[in-house]
N, CA, C and O of each residue as an XYZ file, in Angstrom:
752
protein
N      26.638    -28.170     33.903
C      26.470    -27.714     32.530
C      27.387    -28.450     31.562
O      27.270    -28.284     30.347
N      28.283    -29.249     32.081
C      29.208    -29.945     31.202
C      28.910    -31.436     31.084
O      29.706    -32.183     30.515
N      27.770    -31.873     31.617
C      27.448    -33.298     31.593
C      25.962    -33.484     31.354
O      25.135    -32.842     32.002
N      25.623    -34.367     30.420
C      24.216    -34.651     30.121
C      23.703    -35.888     30.836
O      22.572    -35.902     31.320
N      24.515    -36.915     30.905
C      24.059    -38.196     31.444
C      24.078    -38.255     32.957
O      24.854    -37.568     33.621
N      23.206    -39.091     33.482
C      23.147    -39.339     34.925
C      23.829    -40.655     35.238
O      23.879    -41.514     34.358
N      24.345    -40.866     36.406
C      24.357    -39.920     37.517
C      25.417    -38.837     37.298
O      26.419    -39.063     36.620
N      25.182    -37.661     37.880
C      26.130    -36.559     37.764
C      27.391    -36.887     38.540
O      27.332    -37.505     39.603
N      28.537    -36.471     38.004
C      29.803    -36.809     38.641
C      30.265    -35.772     39.667
O      31.261    -35.995     40.354
N      29.553    -34.634     39.784
C      29.911    -33.623     40.777
C      31.079    -32.754     40.376
O      31.560    -31.959     41.184
N      31.548    -32.884     39.147
C      32.685    -32.101     38.670
C      32.232    -31.128     37.583
O      31.269    -31.387     36.861
N      32.937    -30.016     37.479
C      32.700    -29.077     36.384
C      34.026    -28.881     35.668
O      34.970    -28.328     36.233
N      34.093    -29.336     34.423
C      35.322    -29.278     33.664
C      35.059    -28.618     32.310
O      34.882    -29.303     31.303
N      35.034    -27.270     32.293
C      34.753    -26.564     31.046
C      35.907    -26.649     30.066
O      37.049    -26.906     30.449
N      35.598    -26.433     28.807
C      36.612    -26.424     27.757
C      37.436    -25.141     27.825
O      38.640    -25.169     27.574
N      36.804    -24.020     28.161
C      37.483    -22.730     28.260
C      36.996    -21.975     29.479
O      36.148    -22.458     30.229
N      37.553    -20.763     29.672
C      37.188    -19.977     30.850
C      36.495    -18.658     30.508
O      36.194    -17.873     31.407
N      36.239    -18.405     29.227
C      35.538    -17.197     28.817
C      36.417    -15.977     28.651
O      35.912    -14.906     28.318
N      37.702    -16.100     28.870
C      38.581    -14.937     28.710
C      38.487    -14.402     27.283
O      38.555    -15.166     26.320
N      38.330    -13.084     27.156
C      38.203    -12.454     25.847
C      36.780    -12.387     25.321
O      36.546    -11.892     24.219
N      35.819    -12.887     26.110
C      34.410    -12.880     25.709
C      33.651    -11.857     26.555
O      33.863    -11.765     27.765
N      32.772    -11.094     25.918
C      31.916    -10.136     26.608
C      30.533    -10.741     26.792
O      29.937    -11.246     25.841
N      30.020    -10.688     28.029
C      28.684    -11.190     28.340
C      27.835     -9.996     28.761
O      28.141     -9.326     29.747
N      26.771     -9.735     28.010
C      25.868     -8.631     28.290
C      24.662     -9.175     29.054
O      23.889     -9.973     28.524
N      24.511     -8.734     30.302
C      23.446     -9.208     31.178
C      22.269     -8.241     31.086
O      22.349     -7.103     31.549
N      21.176     -8.709     30.482
C      19.936     -7.935     30.388
C      19.078     -8.303     31.590
O      18.453     -9.363     31.606
N      19.043     -7.431     32.598
C      18.347     -7.776     33.838
C      18.176     -6.508     34.660
O      18.028     -5.415     34.115
N      18.198     -6.670     36.001
C      17.992     -5.556     36.926
C      19.271     -4.794     37.226
O      19.282     -3.924     38.098
N      20.340     -5.104     36.525
C      21.631     -4.462     36.744
C      22.626     -5.448     37.318
O      22.318     -6.628     37.488
N      23.813     -4.964     37.615
C      24.884     -5.784     38.186
C      25.574     -4.963     39.276
O      25.817     -3.768     39.105
N      25.883     -5.611     40.388
C      26.692     -4.999     41.438
C      28.152     -5.157     41.012
O      28.746     -6.220     41.191
N      28.716     -4.107     40.454
C      30.071     -4.162     39.889
C      31.130     -4.509     40.928
O      32.143     -5.126     40.600
N      30.906     -4.120     42.168
C      31.917     -4.313     43.212
C      31.873     -5.702     43.854
O      32.709     -6.011     44.703
N      30.926     -6.529     43.467
C      30.811     -7.849     44.096
C      32.092     -8.643     43.847
O      32.613     -8.672     42.732
N      32.583     -9.280     44.892
C      33.855    -10.012     44.816
C      33.842    -11.140     43.790
O      34.901    -11.536     43.302
N      32.669    -11.663     43.454
C      32.578    -12.746     42.469
C      33.113    -12.333     41.098
O      33.537    -13.184     40.316
N      33.094    -11.027     40.802
C      33.451    -10.582     39.450
C      34.910    -10.153     39.313
O      35.373     -9.909     38.199
N      35.629    -10.057     40.402
C      37.061     -9.735     40.366
C      37.362     -8.564     39.427
O      38.292     -8.626     38.623
N      36.573     -7.505     39.536
C      36.731     -6.287     38.715
C      36.467     -6.514     37.228
O      36.924     -5.723     36.404
N      35.750     -7.563     36.868
C      35.414     -7.823     35.455
C      34.014     -7.361     35.099
O      33.630     -7.453     33.934
N      33.231     -6.867     36.057
C      31.872     -6.386     35.785
C      31.914     -4.885     35.527
O      32.542     -4.131     36.270
N      31.233     -4.462     34.454
C      31.316     -3.071     34.018
C      29.959     -2.559     33.530
O      29.046     -3.325     33.222
N      29.873     -1.264     33.478
C      28.725     -0.586     32.886
C      28.868     -0.666     31.370
O      29.929     -0.351     30.830
N      27.818     -1.082     30.686
C      27.870     -1.236     29.224
C      27.924      0.106     28.502
O      28.258      0.163     27.318
N      27.597      1.182     29.209
C      27.602      2.499     28.586
C      26.215      3.054     28.328
O      26.058      4.189     27.879
N      25.214      2.241     28.617
C      23.834      2.679     28.378
C      22.913      1.889     29.292
O      23.058      0.675     29.434
N      21.955      2.590     29.920
C      21.004      1.976     30.834
C      19.597      2.290     30.333
O      19.085      3.380     30.590
N      18.959      1.353     29.621
C      17.626      1.623     29.073
C      16.571      1.993     30.114
O      15.679      2.789     29.821
N      16.653      1.435     31.322
C      15.681      1.788     32.362
C      15.909      3.214     32.845
O      14.940      3.931     33.097
N      17.166      3.650     32.983
C      17.427      5.048     33.337
C      16.737      5.983     32.349
O      16.113      6.968     32.743
N      16.857      5.662     31.061
C      16.256      6.504     30.029
C      14.733      6.434     30.111
O      14.066      7.468     30.081
N      14.181      5.232     30.212
C      12.728      5.048     30.227
C      12.081      5.715     31.437
O      11.061      6.393     31.308
N      12.687      5.517     32.630
C      12.089      6.040     33.855
C      12.580      7.438     34.223
O      12.049      8.065     35.140
N      13.599      7.928     33.505
C      14.153      9.234     33.852
C      14.797      9.226     35.228
O      14.650     10.182     35.990
N      15.510      8.153     35.551
C      16.096      7.957     36.873
C      17.073      9.084     37.223
O      17.994      9.389     36.465
N      16.844      9.701     38.406
C      17.721     10.761     38.898
C      18.084     10.446     40.344
O      17.186     10.325     41.177
N      19.365     10.309     40.671
C      20.465     10.258     39.724
C      20.427      8.931     38.959
O      19.842      7.958     39.434
N      21.037      8.893     37.800
C      21.007      7.650     37.014
C      21.740      6.521     37.732
O      22.724      6.759     38.433
N      21.259      5.296     37.555
C      21.875      4.126     38.204
C      23.053      3.588     37.395
O      23.914      2.898     37.942
N      23.099      3.897     36.102
C      24.221      3.486     35.254
C      24.480      1.987     35.317
O      25.623      1.545     35.430
N      23.398      1.212     35.241
C      23.512     -0.242     35.199
C      23.684     -0.919     36.538
O      23.761     -2.146     36.594
N      23.747     -0.156     37.631
C      23.957     -0.737     38.955
C      22.682     -1.427     39.446
O      21.591     -0.864     39.356
N      22.827     -2.628     39.956
C      21.700     -3.442     40.409
C      21.056     -2.843     41.654
O      21.742     -2.440     42.593
N      19.734     -2.792     41.644
C      18.990     -2.327     42.817
C      17.948     -3.360     43.240
O      17.058     -3.058     44.035
N      18.056     -4.563     42.716
C      17.132     -5.641     43.062
C      17.874     -6.890     43.535
O      17.459     -7.518     44.509
N      18.949     -7.254     42.873
C      19.730     -8.435     43.214
C      19.670     -9.541     42.182
O      20.605    -10.332     42.064
N      18.574     -9.607     41.429
C      18.419    -10.676     40.440
C      19.489    -10.603     39.354
O      20.048    -11.630     38.971
N      19.776     -9.420     38.860
C      20.770     -9.278     37.798
C      22.163     -9.704     38.241
O      22.897    -10.327     37.474
N      22.528     -9.374     39.472
C      23.834     -9.781     40.006
C      23.896    -11.296     40.141
O      24.925    -11.909     39.854
N      22.793    -11.897     40.577
C      22.712    -13.363     40.672
C      22.922    -14.000     39.295
O      23.708    -14.937     39.153
N      22.224    -13.492     38.294
C      22.341    -14.027     36.934
C      23.760    -13.833     36.406
O      24.327    -14.737     35.793
N      24.330    -12.656     36.646
C      25.694    -12.378     36.190
C      26.704    -13.321     36.833
O      27.674    -13.724     36.193
N      26.477    -13.676     38.106
C      27.410    -14.593     38.779
C      27.324    -16.004     38.210
O      28.319    -16.729     38.196
N      26.141    -16.400     37.740
C      26.027    -17.704     37.086
C      26.760    -17.707     35.750
O      27.320    -18.726     35.345
N      26.755    -16.584     35.079
C      27.455    -16.486     33.791
C      28.962    -16.351     33.977
O      29.728    -17.034     33.296
N      29.402    -15.479     34.888
C      30.826    -15.190     34.966
C      31.415    -15.013     36.344
O      32.484    -14.417     36.475
N      30.756    -15.510     37.381
C      31.314    -15.414     38.726
C      32.493    -16.352     38.924
O      32.585    -17.390     38.269
N      33.393    -15.985     39.826
C      34.603    -16.790     40.032
C      34.319    -18.147     40.679
O      35.085    -19.090     40.484
N      33.227    -18.262     41.450
C      32.950    -19.514     42.158
C      32.109    -20.478     41.332
O      32.510    -21.624     41.129
N      30.942    -20.030     40.851
C      30.023    -20.917     40.142
C      29.771    -20.507     38.701
O      28.921    -21.103     38.039
N      30.474    -19.520     38.201
C      30.249    -19.037     36.845
C      30.642    -20.044     35.780
O      31.596    -20.805     35.940
N      29.896    -20.034     34.702
C      30.211    -20.891     33.563
C      31.457    -20.394     32.835
O      32.274    -21.195     32.382
N      31.601    -19.081     32.724
C      32.751    -18.460     32.051
C      33.445    -17.540     33.054
O      33.216    -16.330     33.056
N      34.279    -18.108     33.893
C      34.846    -17.425     35.051
C      35.771    -16.254     34.737
O      36.102    -15.485     35.639
N      36.191    -16.097     33.504
C      37.090    -14.997     33.132
C      36.462    -14.032     32.134
O      37.133    -13.111     31.668
N      35.196    -14.223     31.800
C      34.515    -13.337     30.846
C      34.333    -11.950     31.456
O      34.288    -11.797     32.677
N      34.230    -10.948     30.594
C      33.897     -9.594     31.025
C      32.381     -9.474     31.043
O      31.714     -9.809     30.064
N      31.839     -8.997     32.157
C      30.396     -8.883     32.360
C      29.984     -7.425     32.162
O      30.546     -6.523     32.783
N      29.003     -7.206     31.298
C      28.472     -5.859     31.076
C      26.998     -5.819     31.487
O      26.203     -6.672     31.091
N      26.656     -4.816     32.285
C      25.282     -4.636     32.736
C      24.492     -3.810     31.732
O      24.883     -2.699     31.375
N      23.365     -4.375     31.279
C      22.402     -3.648     30.450
C      21.089     -3.718     31.228
O      20.335     -4.684     31.110
N      20.829     -2.685     32.019
C      19.680     -2.712     32.928
C      18.394     -2.440     32.154
O      18.127     -1.317     31.725
N      17.604     -3.507     31.987
C      16.325     -3.408     31.281
C      15.146     -3.627     32.233
O      13.988     -3.491     31.838
N      15.449     -3.968     33.491
C      14.431     -4.165     34.521
C      14.698     -3.175     35.659
O      15.850     -2.879     35.977
N      13.635     -2.676     36.261
C      13.790     -1.667     37.309
C      14.041     -2.306     38.682
O      14.291     -3.507     38.776
N      13.974     -1.506     39.726
C      14.270     -1.983     41.078
C      13.226     -2.951     41.620
O      13.464     -3.607     42.633
N      12.080     -3.049     40.967
C      11.067     -4.043     41.318
C      11.179     -5.272     40.410
O      10.350     -6.180     40.479
N      12.208     -5.292     39.561
C      12.490     -6.377     38.624
C      11.449     -6.485     37.507
O      11.156     -7.579     37.024
N      10.900     -5.345     37.106
C       9.954     -5.276     35.992
C      10.421     -4.222     35.000
O      11.115     -3.270     35.355
N      10.026     -4.414     33.761
C      10.330     -3.417     32.739
C       9.522     -3.709     31.491
O       9.118     -4.849     31.262
N       9.287     -2.696     30.688
C       8.537     -2.904     29.450
C       9.428     -3.500     28.361
O      10.654     -3.402     28.424
N       8.808     -4.106     27.383
C       9.568     -4.666     26.261
C      10.371     -3.592     25.540
O      11.386     -3.902     24.915
N       9.937     -2.336     25.613
C      10.673     -1.275     24.915
C      12.094     -1.136     25.451
O      13.004     -0.813     24.689
N      12.303     -1.373     26.744
C      13.668     -1.278     27.266
C      14.524     -2.448     26.781
O      15.722     -2.285     26.552
N      13.920     -3.615     26.623
C      14.649     -4.765     26.072
C      15.023     -4.476     24.616
O      16.156     -4.726     24.204
N      14.082     -3.955     23.847
C      14.359     -3.608     22.444
C      15.451     -2.556     22.351
O      16.341     -2.648     21.505
N      15.383     -1.555     23.223
C      16.389     -0.503     23.263
C      17.765     -1.092     23.583
O      18.760     -0.731     22.954
N      17.815     -1.994     24.558
C      19.070     -2.638     24.923
C      19.632     -3.503     23.811
O      20.839     -3.497     23.570
N      18.766     -4.250     23.126
C      19.230     -5.084     22.000
C      19.816     -4.219     20.888
O      20.840     -4.565     20.300
N      19.174     -3.110     20.606
C      19.672     -2.197     19.582
C      21.044     -1.653     19.974
O      21.970     -1.643     19.164
N      21.166     -1.203     21.219
C      22.436     -0.645     21.691
C      23.560     -1.688     21.656
O      24.633     -1.430     21.110
N      23.311     -2.859     22.238
C      24.354     -3.878     22.328
C      24.755     -4.385     20.949
O      25.934     -4.654     20.722
N      23.816     -4.522     20.026
C      24.183     -5.000     18.687
C      25.149     -4.015     18.020
O      26.066     -4.436     17.314
N      24.954     -2.720     18.234
C      25.887     -1.717     17.686
C      27.252     -1.803     18.359
O      28.283     -1.794     17.687
N      27.255     -1.886     19.689
C      28.505     -1.916     20.449
C      29.335     -3.154     20.109
O      30.549     -3.058     19.931
N      28.690     -4.303     20.019
C      29.420     -5.542     19.715
C      30.063     -5.449     18.333
O      31.198     -5.886     18.145
N      29.353     -4.889     17.381
C      29.932     -4.735     16.041
C      31.121     -3.772     16.070
O      32.116     -4.004     15.385
N      31.029     -2.701     16.852
C      32.133     -1.741     16.957
C      33.348     -2.346     17.650
O      34.478     -2.125     17.215
N      33.134     -3.099     18.714
C      34.242     -3.673     19.486
C      34.869     -4.868     18.789
O      36.043     -5.171     19.002
N      34.093     -5.543     17.958
C      34.585     -6.695     17.207
C      35.237     -7.739     18.128
O      36.341     -8.218     17.870
N      34.520     -8.075     19.209
C      34.959     -9.104     20.158
C      33.853    -10.143     20.289
O      32.682     -9.822     20.086
N      34.199    -11.370     20.622
C      33.160    -12.376     20.858
C      32.243    -11.921     21.994
O      32.707    -11.406     23.011
N      30.943    -12.119     21.808
C      29.985    -11.662     22.814
C      28.748    -12.543     22.805
O      28.410    -13.172     21.802
N      28.085    -12.570     23.952
C      26.763    -13.190     24.064
C      25.880    -12.253     24.883
O      26.365    -11.380     25.602
N      24.589    -12.457     24.755
C      23.612    -11.740     25.570
C      22.910    -12.779     26.437
O      22.529    -13.850     25.963
N      22.746    -12.445     27.716
C      22.023    -13.303     28.649
C      20.790    -12.549     29.134
O      20.890    -11.425     29.625
N      19.612    -13.188     28.988
C      18.355    -12.584     29.427
C      17.601    -13.556     30.319
O      17.105    -14.579     29.846
N      17.512    -13.244     31.603
C      16.685    -14.054     32.501
C      15.375    -13.312     32.706
O      15.078    -12.825     33.797
N      14.602    -13.237     31.632
C      13.318    -12.537     31.656
C      12.384    -13.215     30.676
O      12.820    -13.922     29.768
N      11.096    -12.992     30.870
C      10.118    -13.678     30.047
C       8.795    -12.943     30.101
O       8.512    -12.208     31.047
N       7.997    -13.149     29.081
C       6.668    -12.563     29.053
C       5.837    -13.204     27.969
O       6.269    -14.143     27.302
N       4.642    -12.684     27.805
C       3.765    -13.187     26.763
C       4.343    -12.942     25.379
O       5.229    -12.106     25.199
N       3.833    -13.680     24.408
C       4.339    -13.583     23.039
C       4.319    -12.133     22.567
O       3.300    -11.447     22.649
N       5.485    -11.680     22.063
C       5.627    -10.314     21.566
C       6.462    -10.358     20.294
O       7.675    -10.562     20.353
N       5.824    -10.170     19.151
C       6.487    -10.314     17.859
C       7.669     -9.370     17.698
O       8.698     -9.767     17.152
N       7.546     -8.127     18.159
C       8.640     -7.165     17.972
C       9.922     -7.633     18.666
O      11.014     -7.445     18.130
N       9.804     -8.232     19.833
C      10.977     -8.735     20.545
C      11.528     -9.971     19.834
O      12.743    -10.114     19.694
N      10.647    -10.860     19.386
C      11.104    -12.045     18.660
C      11.818    -11.653     17.366
O      12.807    -12.283     16.993
N      11.332    -10.631     16.687
C      12.002    -10.141     15.480
C      13.366     -9.560     15.830
O      14.343     -9.796     15.119
N      13.436     -8.802     16.922
C      14.707     -8.205     17.337
C      15.747     -9.264     17.684
O      16.906     -9.136     17.289
N      15.351    -10.321     18.424
C      16.332    -11.353     18.759
C      16.777    -12.105     17.503
O      17.930    -12.527     17.410
N      15.877    -12.271     16.546
C      16.273    -12.883     15.269
C      17.324    -12.021     14.579
O      18.311    -12.546     14.063
N      17.125    -10.711     14.564
C      18.064     -9.803     13.907
C      19.417     -9.773     14.611
O      20.455     -9.740     13.950
N      19.419     -9.785     15.937
C      20.672     -9.806     16.690
C      21.396    -11.124     16.448
O      22.614    -11.140     16.265
N      20.664    -12.216     16.445
C      21.251    -13.532     16.169
C      21.888    -13.565     14.778
O      22.943    -14.171     14.590
N      21.251    -12.918     13.815
C      21.783    -12.878     12.444
C      23.120    -12.146     12.378
O      23.892    -12.344     11.439
N      23.396    -11.302     13.372
C      24.685    -10.609     13.443
C      25.770    -11.500     14.051
O      26.931    -11.099     14.127
N      25.399    -12.701     14.481
C      26.359    -13.625     15.077
C      26.471    -13.496     16.583
O      27.436    -13.978     17.175
N      25.495    -12.851     17.214
C      25.513    -12.682     18.665
C      24.516    -13.662     19.278
O      23.307    -13.471     19.149
N      25.005    -14.707     19.942
C      24.084    -15.658     20.579
C      23.350    -15.009     21.752
O      23.908    -14.171     22.461
N      22.106    -15.406     21.942
C      21.298    -14.913     23.051
C      20.823    -16.120     23.856
O      20.146    -17.007     23.335
N      21.192    -16.133     25.135
C      20.791    -17.202     26.041
C      19.682    -16.644     26.929
O      19.853    -15.601     27.560
N      18.539    -17.342     26.978
C      17.392    -16.837     27.729
C      16.860    -17.890     28.697
O      17.043    -19.091     28.503
N      16.203    -17.407     29.735
C      15.558    -18.302     30.697
C      14.344    -18.954     30.060
O      13.650    -18.345     29.246
N      14.100    -20.186     30.437
C      12.922    -20.899     29.929
C      11.628    -20.237     30.391
O      10.555    -20.556     29.877
N      11.712    -19.348     31.323
C      10.535    -18.600     31.725
C      10.393    -18.389     33.209
O       9.650    -17.507     33.641
N      11.096    -19.184     34.007
C      11.026    -19.059     35.457
C       9.595    -19.143     35.985
O       9.279    -18.558     37.021
N       8.741    -19.860     35.283
C       7.342    -19.941     35.710
C       6.814    -21.376     35.741
O       5.624    -21.584     35.982
N       7.666    -22.355     35.505
C       7.318    -23.776     35.555
C       6.228    -24.154     34.566
O       5.411    -25.032     34.845
N       6.211    -23.509     33.434
C       5.242    -23.826     32.399
C       5.928    -23.952     31.053
O       7.154    -23.882     30.960
N       5.143    -24.136     30.029
C       5.639    -24.263     28.671
C       6.228    -22.931     28.223
O       5.535    -21.914     28.233
N       7.495    -22.928     27.831
C       8.148    -21.686     27.409
C       7.960    -21.398     25.921
O       8.287    -20.302     25.466
N       7.449    -22.343     25.168
C       7.338    -22.162     23.715
C       6.426    -21.008     23.287
O       6.763    -20.322     22.322
N       5.293    -20.756     23.947
C       4.451    -19.652     23.494
C       4.865    -18.299     24.084
O       4.161    -17.306     23.900
N       5.989    -18.252     24.782
C       6.418    -17.025     25.449
C       7.553    -16.343     24.687
O       8.144    -16.924     23.777
N       7.839    -15.129     25.066
C       8.926    -14.347     24.481
C       9.913    -14.007     25.587
O       9.497    -13.653     26.690
N      11.210    -14.106     25.318
C      11.843    -14.546     24.086
C      12.108    -16.048     24.031
O      12.629    -16.547     23.033
N      11.755    -16.776     25.097
C      12.119    -18.196     25.189
C      11.565    -19.059     24.074
O      12.150    -20.100     23.774
N      10.460    -18.676     23.446
C       9.869    -19.468     22.376
C      10.459    -19.212     21.007
O      10.111    -19.890     20.040
N      11.357    -18.232     20.917
C      11.967    -17.925     19.622
C      12.968    -19.006     19.233
O      13.728    -19.468     20.084
N      12.987    -19.421     17.963
C      13.992    -20.395     17.530
C      15.382    -19.775     17.385
O      16.340    -20.475     17.056
N      15.499    -18.467     17.628
C      16.766    -17.769     17.447
C      17.479    -17.480     18.761
O      18.413    -16.678     18.800
N      17.041    -18.130     19.839
C      17.701    -18.001     21.133
C      18.037    -19.389     21.657
O      17.516    -20.395     21.174
N      18.912    -19.427     22.645
C      19.223    -20.662     23.361
C      18.447    -20.589     24.669
O      18.779    -19.792     25.546
N      17.421    -21.412     24.801
C      16.562    -21.386     25.979
C      17.057    -22.414     26.982
O      17.228    -23.587     26.649
N      17.288    -21.968     28.214
C      17.810    -22.846     29.252
C      16.902    -22.823     30.471
O      16.220    -21.834     30.740
N      16.906    -23.919     31.195
C      16.149    -24.024     32.434
C      17.026    -24.612     33.515
O      17.989    -25.322     33.225
N      16.702    -24.321     34.752
C      17.462    -24.854     35.870
C      16.900    -26.188     36.329
O      15.729    -26.498     36.111
N      17.745    -26.959     36.959
C      17.281    -28.210     37.566
C      17.879    -28.319     38.957
O      18.949    -27.774     39.226
N      17.196    -29.014     39.826
C      17.638    -29.206     41.209
C      18.345    -30.552     41.343
O      18.446    -31.314     40.381
N      18.828    -30.828     42.542
C      19.469    -32.129     42.799
C      18.562    -33.256     42.348
O      17.342    -33.183     42.493
N      19.164    -34.296     41.801
C      18.398    -35.434     41.322
C      17.747    -35.184     39.969
O      16.900    -35.958     39.524
N      18.154    -34.092     39.318
C      17.640    -33.715     38.002
C      16.133    -33.421     38.061
O      15.407    -33.686     37.103
N      15.678    -32.881     39.173
C      14.278    -32.489     39.346
C      14.075    -31.041     38.885
O      15.031    -30.276     38.758
N      12.835    -30.688     38.642
C      12.486    -29.327     38.271
C      12.883    -28.380     39.391
O      12.533    -28.598     40.551
N      13.608    -27.338     39.045
C      14.051    -26.326     40.001
C      12.885    -25.400     40.323
O      12.240    -24.870     39.418
N      12.619    -25.208     41.587
C      11.554    -24.277     42.001
C      12.154    -23.213     42.895
O      13.124    -23.454     43.614
N      11.562    -22.037     42.837
C      12.036    -20.947     43.699
C      10.892    -20.056     44.078
O      11.083    -19.079     44.801
């Protein structure tokens, strides 16, 4: 992530370590006890899927699929994380099957935008999710971006054009895609 030109040098030399930054992971939750997070992963205080599905007992942002923990480790894990000292907050918008309606994403964006303004700390939102074009979500990410909260989203995880999709096609997000060795398209 720190080098554009090829060949890659095999080194990662970030400018900072993310200390003092809050990263809100919109996904299937986060395993707070995972050793990669060194006690920096926390419940954001609200779980939109718990509310939507009426989960009993509530999961309180705890991952029940694994995808959210994987995404959180890429953002702030001690081994491969981009921001190894950032505080990770789980905003569970996807259920245990890794699916959720756009309403939970909208609910999470509303909640996090309020919390970030109250805490007055640097923050970003990470969303490794995608779907068909949805104006309400694109409007919401525009509004959150206008508050100064960057949103990093997956290009779609579907090996296709991300421009007609939500939220990856919005000009108000940072859309990223993975690549494999040799700078080839990453497949999974």
